[in-house]
LOZA-38655 format. One record per residue: residue in one letter; x, y, z of N, C-alpha, C in turn. Coordinates in steps of 0.05 Angstrom, whole numbers, padded with zeros to 5 digits, always signed. Example, Ala and Ser with C-alpha at 12.3 -4.5 7.8 and 13.67 -1.06 7.14 Angstrom:
2
A+00264-00114+00156+00246-00090+00156+00264-00066+00156
S+00257-00045+00142+00273-00021+00143+00258+00001+00157
//
This chain:
184
M-00417+00839+00616-00423+00825+00604-00409+00810+00644
A-00428+00791+00647-00431+00781+00675-00404+00763+00672
H-00391+00759+00697-00367+00747+00704-00372+00717+00707
R-00364+00685+00697-00374+00668+00696-00348+00656+00723
R-00357+00645+00743-00350+00621+00759-00335+00598+00743
K-00321+00592+00743-00302+00560+00729-00309+00541+00760
P-00304+00532+00756-00312+00496+00775-00292+00487+00792
G-00300+00505+00817-00271+00492+00832-00263+00516+00849
D-00283+00548+00835-00268+00565+00847-00293+00579+00859
G-00303+00564+00875-00322+00573+00903-00353+00572+00889
A-00354+00577+00872-00381+00581+00863-00394+00556+00876
G-00425+00562+00895-00445+00539+00902-00432+00547+00939
K-00406+00566+00939-00403+00567+00963-00419+00587+00974
P-00426+00597+01000-00424+00612+01004-00409+00644+01013
A-00407+00659+01020-00386+00675+01018-00382+00670+01051
P-00349+00675+01067-00341+00683+01083-00362+00699+01107
S-00359+00724+01098-00381+00733+01111-00409+00734+01121
T-00424+00718+01103-00459+00705+01112-00446+00684+01135
L-00424+00677+01149-00423+00653+01160-00420+00648+01189
S-00425+00640+01206-00424+00646+01236-00388+00647+01233
H-00382+00663+01262-00356+00655+01256-00347+00639+01266
D-00362+00616+01283-00338+00580+01274-00345+00562+01251
E-00359+00574+01235-00368+00566+01209-00347+00573+01194
E-00339+00595+01195-00324+00616+01187-00289+00611+01194
L-00282+00587+01218-00256+00573+01225-00249+00568+01217
V-00278+00543+01207-00277+00512+01205-00278+00525+01175
A-00286+00542+01150-00275+00541+01125-00250+00553+01120
A-00237+00576+01141-00207+00581+01133-00203+00564+01140
R-00193+00546+01149-00178+00529+01163-00177+00507+01145
E-00194+00509+01130-00198+00492+01116-00188+00492+01085
A-00189+00514+01073-00168+00529+01067-00153+00525+01056
A-00137+00541+01074-00119+00535+01092-00097+00511+01086
L-00112+00496+01105-00105+00462+01095-00096+00454+01060
R-00119+00467+01044-00107+00453+01019-00099+00467+00998
L-00090+00497+01009-00065+00504+01006-00040+00498+01015
L-00036+00489+01029-00014+00470+01041-00009+00439+01031
A-00035+00441+01026-00030+00413+01017-00012+00416+00989
V-00016+00427+00966-00002+00438+00949+00027+00440+00947
R+00033+00453+00968+00063+00450+00975+00065+00477+01009
E+00089+00477+01015+00089+00486+01038+00083+00522+01036
R+00086+00530+01053+00075+00563+01046+00083+00574+01074
S+00088+00603+01063+00090+00618+01078+00070+00628+01103
A+00089+00641+01127+00052+00660+01133+00051+00683+01110
V+00050+00704+01116+00042+00709+01089+00026+00710+01083
E+00034+00684+01058+00018+00677+01034+00002+00667+01037
L-00003+00653+01065-00033+00639+01080-00042+00663+01086
R-00030+00692+01085-00061+00707+01105-00067+00720+01077
S-00047+00720+01051-00062+00734+01035-00082+00712+01010
R-00069+00693+01016-00095+00670+01009-00127+00684+01016
L-00112+00673+01044-00148+00680+01056-00164+00694+01059
R-00141+00723+01062-00156+00753+01049-00169+00755+01026
Q-00154+00749+01010-00167+00739+00986-00193+00729+00976
K-00201+00706+00997-00217+00693+00996-00241+00706+00999
G-00234+00721+01019-00255+00741+01041-00257+00739+01073
F-00244+00721+01084-00248+00714+01106-00225+00737+01120
D-00252+00739+01140-00242+00755+01169-00219+00760+01187
P-00205+00786+01182-00170+00785+01189-00172+00770+01211
D-00180+00772+01240-00192+00756+01256-00186+00724+01267
V-00204+00715+01238-00203+00688+01242-00182+00670+01217
I-00163+00699+01211-00141+00681+01181-00120+00691+01216
V-00115+00717+01222-00109+00715+01249-00104+00675+01274
S-00129+00667+01275-00131+00652+01283-00130+00632+01281
V-00129+00626+01256-00131+00604+01247-00091+00600+01239
L-00086+00616+01235-00054+00617+01233-00038+00605+01249
D-00055+00619+01274-00044+00614+01290-00042+00590+01313
R-00065+00577+01300-00062+00542+01305-00053+00533+01287
L-00053+00529+01258-00039+00518+01245+00002+00529+01251
Q+00010+00544+01254+00045+00540+01286+00030+00531+01301
E+00016+00522+01317+00018+00507+01344+00024+00492+01332
T+00002+00483+01323+00003+00442+01310+00019+00441+01287
D+00045+00457+01288+00063+00455+01266+00054+00448+01232
L+00029+00458+01237+00016+00453+01198+00037+00473+01187
Q+00041+00496+01188+00048+00517+01174+00077+00527+01196
D+00106+00527+01178+00125+00538+01194+00150+00552+01163
D+00158+00568+01171+00171+00594+01166+00186+00583+01158
A+00203+00570+01175+00237+00566+01166+00227+00543+01155
R+00212+00515+01160+00203+00491+01138+00204+00502+01108
F+00187+00531+01102+00171+00538+01081+00209+00549+01068
G+00218+00554+01087+00241+00569+01073+00260+00549+01067
A+00270+00530+01072+00294+00504+01069+00268+00503+01046
Q+00248+00493+01035+00241+00485+01014+00243+00499+00995
F+00236+00526+01008+00243+00544+00981+00273+00536+00972
V+00282+00527+00997+00325+00542+00985+00329+00508+00968
E+00318+00494+00969+00326+00467+00960+00311+00468+00934
A+00288+00478+00919+00273+00488+00903+00286+00508+00885
A+00300+00519+00900+00309+00544+00885+00331+00543+00880
T+00357+00530+00882+00389+00521+00885+00386+00494+00872
R+00366+00475+00864+00359+00461+00839+00356+00474+00813
R+00342+00500+00810+00328+00504+00793+00358+00537+00790
G+00386+00533+00803+00407+00544+00788+00404+00568+00803
M+00384+00585+00819+00388+00611+00820+00405+00610+00848
A+00416+00648+00852+00441+00638+00875+00432+00656+00895
G+00443+00662+00918+00439+00638+00942+00417+00689+00945
R+00426+00714+00925+00430+00736+00941+00396+00741+00927
R+00389+00727+00901+00367+00719+00889+00341+00706+00902
I+00354+00687+00912+00346+00669+00947+00332+00681+00960
Q+00341+00702+00980+00340+00710+00995+00316+00737+00992
M+00321+00742+00965+00303+00766+00956+00269+00742+00951
E+00278+00733+00936+00247+00719+00939+00239+00706+00956
L+00245+00701+00984+00236+00679+01015+00226+00712+01014
R+00241+00736+01027+00226+00768+01036+00209+00781+01016
A+00203+00774+00997+00180+00774+00982+00155+00755+00986
R+00164+00727+00999+00134+00718+01002+00146+00720+01043
G+00156+00738+01060+00145+00743+01075+00156+00745+01096
L+00184+00722+01095+00205+00717+01117+00212+00743+01116
S+00234+00750+01135+00253+00777+01160+00274+00760+01143
K+00282+00791+01138+00307+00782+01126+00334+00770+01149
E+00329+00766+01177+00350+00754+01180+00337+00715+01166
E+00309+00713+01176+00305+00680+01165+00317+00680+01132
A+00312+00697+01122+00318+00694+01092+00348+00692+01091
A+00365+00702+01104+00391+00708+01111+00397+00658+01121
R+00390+00665+01142+00403+00651+01143+00384+00613+01131
A+00356+00617+01121+00353+00586+01109+00378+00595+01073
A+00383+00617+01065+00389+00627+01035+00425+00618+01033
T+00437+00621+01050+00459+00625+01065+00474+00604+01053
E+00497+00600+01046+00516+00579+01034+00530+00582+01025
D+00562+00569+01024+00588+00567+01018+00588+00576+00993
P+00607+00597+00987+00613+00614+00961+00615+00590+00938
E+00639+00568+00945+00645+00554+00931+00624+00535+00927
S+00608+00530+00937+00577+00521+00923+00571+00534+00896
E+00568+00558+00913+00541+00574+00898+00557+00588+00865
L+00584+00585+00868+00609+00579+00842+00606+00558+00821
A+00603+00540+00833+00613+00513+00821+00574+00513+00808
R+00553+00510+00829+00527+00513+00814+00520+00527+00789
A+00530+00559+00784+00528+00578+00771+00548+00563+00744
R+00576+00558+00752+00582+00533+00728+00565+00518+00724
D+00560+00507+00737+00550+00477+00719+00521+00485+00698
L+00512+00517+00707+00479+00511+00694+00498+00530+00663
A+00516+00542+00670+00520+00556+00639+00543+00545+00628
E+00548+00512+00637+00565+00486+00625+00541+00483+00608
R+00513+00468+00619+00498+00457+00611+00477+00481+00590
K+00481+00507+00600+00458+00516+00576+00476+00534+00546
A+00517+00533+00555+00526+00531+00541+00528+00505+00509
A+00533+00487+00525+00528+00456+00512+00505+00458+00482
R+00489+00475+00491+00465+00477+00469+00471+00502+00454
M+00484+00521+00465+00505+00545+00437+00525+00543+00416
G+00528+00514+00405+00539+00512+00392+00555+00525+00375
D+00535+00531+00356+00550+00549+00325+00534+00571+00331
L+00525+00585+00354+00529+00617+00356+00554+00618+00363
P+00558+00652+00353+00591+00662+00352+00598+00671+00390
L+00613+00671+00397+00633+00669+00419+00616+00704+00429
E+00625+00715+00416+00612+00738+00436+00578+00732+00433
T+00553+00723+00427+00537+00718+00437+00536+00695+00458
R+00541+00680+00454+00547+00655+00475+00554+00679+00511
V+00570+00685+00504+00580+00702+00529+00560+00709+00549
R+00541+00735+00525+00521+00751+00528+00494+00740+00536
R+00496+00717+00528+00478+00702+00532+00474+00689+00554
L+00500+00688+00574+00499+00662+00581+00502+00687+00612
I+00518+00713+00602+00527+00723+00629+00493+00742+00627
S+00469+00744+00623+00459+00750+00624+00434+00725+00635
L+00439+00703+00624+00421+00682+00645+00438+00676+00657
L+00456+00684+00683+00469+00682+00703+00451+00712+00723
A+00447+00728+00703+00446+00756+00716+00425+00747+00717
R+00395+00740+00714+00381+00731+00708+00357+00716+00737
K+00386+00696+00744+00393+00673+00766+00398+00692+00781
G+00404+00717+00787+00425+00726+00819+00448+00728+00819
F+00466+00722+00808+00497+00714+00816+00501+00740+00807
D+00536+00753+00822+00536+00772+00823+00548+00792+00798
P+00550+00810+00793+00569+00815+00762+00597+00797+00749
D+00610+00807+00766+00636+00791+00773+00641+00764+00757
T+00611+00743+00780+00628+00714+00780+00600+00709+00741
C+00579+00726+00737+00568+00734+00720+00588+00725+00682
R+00604+00742+00697+00628+00750+00667+00646+00716+00669
I+00654+00723+00687+00685+00697+00692+00677+00673+00688
V+00645+00666+00696+00621+00636+00691+00625+00636+00661
A+00612+00649+00650+00596+00656+00624+00629+00650+00601
K+00648+00666+00611+00669+00673+00588+00681+00639+00599
E+00689+00624+00616+00695+00598+00623+00677+00582+00600
A+00650+00586+00600+00634+00558+00595+00630+00564+00565
A+00634+00583+00550+00631+00606+00526+00657+00581+00515
G+00683+00572+00532+00694+00567+00506+00714+00588+00505
S+00711+00605+00518+00741+00619+00505+00763+00623+00528
P+00785+00617+00529+00804+00613+00539+00809+00639+00547
S+00819+00659+00520+00835+00678+00532+00823+00690+00506
L+00800+00712+00515+00790+00735+00501+00806+00758+00497
D+00811+00755+00457+00826+00789+00451+00821+00803+00481
P+00832+00828+00475+00824+00845+00491+00805+00875+00475
L+00808+00864+00452+00774+00886+00432+00757+00871+00436
V+00756+00844+00444+00726+00826+00456+00718+00831+00478
E+00732+00838+00499+00733+00834+00521+00724+00861+00528
R+00731+00879+00517+00722+00909+00520+00702+00908+00515
D+00689+00900+00488+00661+00907+00487+00642+00879+00491
L+00642+00869+00519+00635+00844+00533+00619+00859+00549
P+00604+00848+00561+00584+00868+00592+00609+00856+00608
//
């Protein structure tokens, strides 16, 4: 069975390889601008998306250089916006750095964008755990703690922070030493 194209997926557009160099430059720039209109993107993300669309690597480099010269694409701005959104979602700094690295920022750029005060990160972990714990009222203490630890770990908080904050949020003023031993 033949692959059917959906409206808006490039159906009816000539393949980039059939265009002249100048036409391909224009098409690649328009594609990049459409991607940037949706959200800020890293240079690596744009390069990957343009490559998927079939644009020549030299054309992609030219388009990215021009977008950066005109300040339409900036990895530092992308990093700052990504950090802001990830922070609102309750992610820990180390997870944010991992995500930024996966999106093409250097280790230094990711660290610069995602470094924050440890107290702010702890407060974010507490806020996230307390909001989640408020919806777990009827569950046994051990289950609440285990689920909160899991949530915080997925968000990238270190194991000690996960345990301490989860126990606090679950309403465990002092856990029985036997229960404590069984908790992660």
